[in-house]
C-alpha positions as CSV (number, residue, x, y, z in Angstrom):
1,M,95.5,118.5,100.5
2,K,98.0,120.9,98.9
3,L,101.3,119.3,98.1
4,I,104.3,121.4,99.0
5,P,107.5,120.9,97.0
6,I,109.8,120.8,100.0
7,F,108.0,118.0,102.1
8,S,109.2,116.1,105.1
9,V,109.9,112.5,104.1
10,V,108.4,111.2,107.3
11,L,105.3,113.3,107.1
12,L,104.7,112.4,103.4
13,W,105.0,108.7,104.1
14,H,102.7,109.1,107.1
15,C,100.2,110.8,105.0
16,V,100.3,108.1,102.3
17,C,99.9,105.3,104.9
18,L,96.9,107.0,106.7
19,A,95.0,107.7,103.5
20,G,92.4,105.4,101.9
21,D,93.1,102.0,100.5
22,T,95.7,101.6,97.9
23,A,95.0,99.8,94.6
24,Y,96.7,96.7,95.8
25,Q,94.6,96.7,99.0
26,A,91.4,97.1,96.9
27,L,92.4,94.2,94.6
28,R,93.1,92.0,97.7
29,V,89.6,92.9,99.0
30,L,88.0,91.8,95.7
31,G,90.1,88.6,95.6
32,R,89.0,87.8,99.2
33,E,85.3,88.5,98.8
34,H,84.9,87.4,95.2
35,P,87.6,84.8,94.4
36,E,85.4,83.6,91.5
37,A,85.9,87.0,89.8
38,G,89.3,85.9,88.5
39,L,91.9,88.7,89.0
40,A,93.8,87.5,85.9
41,R,91.0,89.1,83.9
42,V,91.5,92.7,85.3
43,I,91.2,95.3,82.5
44,E,91.7,98.5,84.6
45,V,91.8,99.9,88.1
46,S,90.8,103.5,88.7
47,G,90.2,106.0,91.5
48,L,89.3,109.6,91.5
49,N,90.2,112.6,93.8
50,G,93.0,110.8,95.6
51,S,94.3,112.9,98.5
52,P,96.6,111.1,98.2
53,Q,94.6,107.8,97.8
54,P,91.0,107.7,96.6
55,T,88.2,106.8,99.0
56,A,86.9,104.3,96.4
57,W,88.5,102.1,93.6
58,K,86.7,100.8,90.6
59,I,88.0,97.5,89.2
60,V,86.9,96.5,85.7
61,L,87.2,92.8,84.7
62,D,86.8,91.1,81.3
63,D,83.7,88.9,81.6
64,P,82.3,87.3,78.3
65,S,79.2,86.1,80.2
66,A,78.2,89.7,81.2
67,R,75.9,91.6,78.9
68,G,78.5,94.2,77.9
69,G,81.4,91.8,78.2
70,I,82.8,93.5,81.4
71,R,82.0,93.4,85.1
72,E,82.7,96.4,87.4
73,F,83.3,96.3,91.2
74,E,83.7,99.2,93.6
75,V,85.8,98.8,96.7
76,Q,85.6,101.2,99.6
77,N,86.6,101.0,103.2
78,N,88.1,97.5,102.9
79,R,85.0,95.9,101.3
80,V,83.2,95.5,98.0
81,T,80.4,98.1,97.9
82,S,78.9,97.5,94.5
83,E,78.9,95.2,91.5
84,K,77.7,96.1,88.0
85,T,77.5,94.6,84.5
86,P,77.3,97.7,82.2
87,V,75.6,97.4,78.8
88,H,78.5,99.1,77.1
89,A,81.7,97.3,76.2
90,Y,85.1,98.4,77.5
91,S,86.1,101.7,75.8
92,G,89.8,101.6,76.5
93,S,92.3,102.4,73.8
94,A,94.7,99.5,74.2
95,E,94.2,96.6,71.8
96,S,95.1,93.9,74.4
97,V,93.1,95.1,77.3
98,V,93.7,92.4,80.0
99,M,96.7,93.4,82.1
100,D,99.7,91.1,82.6
101,F,99.6,90.7,86.4
102,K,103.0,89.1,86.5
103,K,104.3,92.6,85.6
104,L,102.2,94.5,88.2
105,N,104.8,95.6,90.8
106,L,104.1,99.2,91.7
107,D,101.2,100.0,94.0
108,S,99.4,103.4,93.9
109,S,101.2,104.5,97.0
110,G,104.5,104.3,95.1
111,A,103.0,106.0,92.1
112,F,102.0,108.9,94.3
113,I,105.5,109.2,95.7
114,L,106.9,109.3,92.2
115,A,104.3,111.9,91.2
116,N,105.2,114.1,94.2
117,K,108.9,113.8,93.4
118,E,108.3,114.8,89.7
119,A,106.0,117.7,90.7
120,S,108.6,119.0,93.2
121,A,111.3,118.9,90.5
122,A,109.0,120.9,88.3
123,H,108.1,123.3,91.1
124,L,104.4,122.4,90.5
125,G,101.8,122.3,93.2
126,F,98.8,120.0,93.0
127,D,95.8,119.2,95.3
128,R,94.6,115.7,94.3
129,V,95.2,112.8,91.9
130,D,93.1,110.8,89.6
131,Y,94.5,107.3,89.2
132,L,94.2,104.9,86.2
133,L,96.0,101.5,85.9
134,R,95.6,99.7,82.6
135,C,97.8,97.9,80.1
136,G,100.1,99.9,77.9
137,D,99.3,100.9,74.3
138,D,101.9,98.5,72.8
139,N,101.8,95.6,75.3
140,P,99.9,94.2,78.2
141,A,102.4,95.4,80.8
142,P,100.4,97.7,83.2
143,V,100.9,101.4,83.1
144,W,99.9,104.0,85.8
145,I,98.3,107.2,84.4
146,L,98.1,109.9,87.1
147,K,96.3,113.2,86.4
148,L,97.4,115.9,88.9
149,L,94.6,118.3,89.8
150,D,94.6,121.7,91.5
151,D,92.1,122.9,94.1
152,K,89.8,124.1,91.3
153,N,89.8,120.5,89.9
154,Q,91.8,121.7,86.9
155,K,94.4,119.4,85.4
156,V,97.9,120.7,85.9
157,G,99.9,117.7,84.8
158,T,99.8,114.0,83.7
159,L,102.3,111.3,84.5
160,K,102.6,107.9,82.8
161,I,104.6,105.4,84.9
162,Q,105.5,101.8,83.9
163,A,104.0,99.6,86.7
164,D,106.6,96.9,86.5
165,S,109.7,99.0,86.8
166,G,108.8,102.5,87.9
167,V,110.0,104.1,84.7
168,V,108.4,107.5,84.0
169,L,107.2,107.2,80.4
170,S,106.0,110.8,80.1
171,R,105.4,113.8,82.2
172,E,103.0,116.2,80.5
173,G,103.0,119.6,82.3
174,L,105.8,118.6,84.6
175,E,108.9,119.5,82.6
176,A,111.5,121.1,84.8
177,K,112.0,124.8,84.0
178,V,115.2,126.8,83.8
179,A,115.6,130.6,83.7
180,G,113.4,132.2,81.1
181,G,110.6,129.6,81.6
182,Q,111.9,127.2,78.9
183,P,111.7,123.4,79.5
184,K,114.8,121.9,80.9
185,R,116.2,118.9,79.0
186,N,116.1,115.7,80.9
187,D,119.1,113.5,80.0
188,S,117.1,110.4,80.9
189,D,113.4,110.7,80.2
190,A,113.0,107.1,81.4
191,S,114.2,107.6,84.9
192,R,114.0,104.7,87.4
193,Y,113.4,104.9,91.1
194,E,116.5,102.7,91.6
195,E,118.7,105.4,90.3
196,T,118.0,107.7,93.2
197,A,116.9,105.3,95.9
198,K,118.9,105.2,99.1
199,P,119.1,102.6,101.8
200,T,117.1,104.8,104.2
201,G,114.5,107.6,104.0
202,M,112.4,108.2,100.9
203,G,114.5,105.8,98.7
204,K,113.7,102.9,101.1
205,K,110.0,103.9,101.2
206,M,109.9,104.0,97.5
207,K,111.5,100.6,97.2
208,D,109.0,99.2,99.7
209,S,106.2,100.3,97.4
210,F,107.3,97.8,94.8
211,I,105.7,94.4,95.5
212,H,107.1,91.8,93.1
213,V,104.0,89.5,92.7
214,G,105.3,87.6,89.7
215,A,103.8,84.1,89.0
216,N,102.2,84.1,92.5
217,V,99.8,87.0,91.6
218,E,96.6,85.0,92.4
219,E,98.1,83.7,95.6
220,Y,99.1,87.2,96.7
221,F,95.7,88.7,96.1
222,T,93.4,85.8,97.1
223,G,95.5,83.5,99.2
224,H,95.1,80.7,96.6
225,R,97.5,79.9,93.8
226,T,95.6,79.0,90.6
227,L,98.0,80.6,88.0
228,E,101.0,79.1,86.5
229,N,102.9,81.0,83.8
230,G,100.0,83.4,83.5
231,R,97.4,80.7,82.8
232,E,94.7,79.3,85.0
233,N,94.9,75.7,85.9
């Protein structure tokens, strides 16, 4: 699916909605089929070759009882398709690896819309997206890392987006260009979707992609509330 910088708002949102499951939908499937898994122990959520959404999501949970200390689930077509307990430990770079679900507000559909907006501003085309959701390097607040790939599967850009606020933390390869090919200075490198959102159109669709789970995270994903102030009762 080749992304075009000038894209119909209606067609783009239609494409997002008809694609595969979003990360939130995958988490809800896991919560429904395996409520014992404990979504408050999620380390990362990832999906490859999203066009715009991946066909499958991998969800990694912290599990001290597993042989490698983690448990992996794959979710595809609205069901859990596999469960593994890898021998190796989690290899993520963040020191505190379990995400703070109270700060998980931005779904992968919203992350894609932000990526398309940033790519359009940089006059950059891309074909698919690799998604990774994990806690940030400095705190457990979730961060989306989106790798934008061309039709030869080569990376053309990387976006890091704060999953609680929609702040774009970095945009490697997506710096807007001015005449002469030099990077254009962005006066606000931490731009929020609220700054450009409008009551209708893309702004409204972007805002709708923010689901404020808050303290009810377990209830939202499983239908049962077992968390209070981030701790299991």
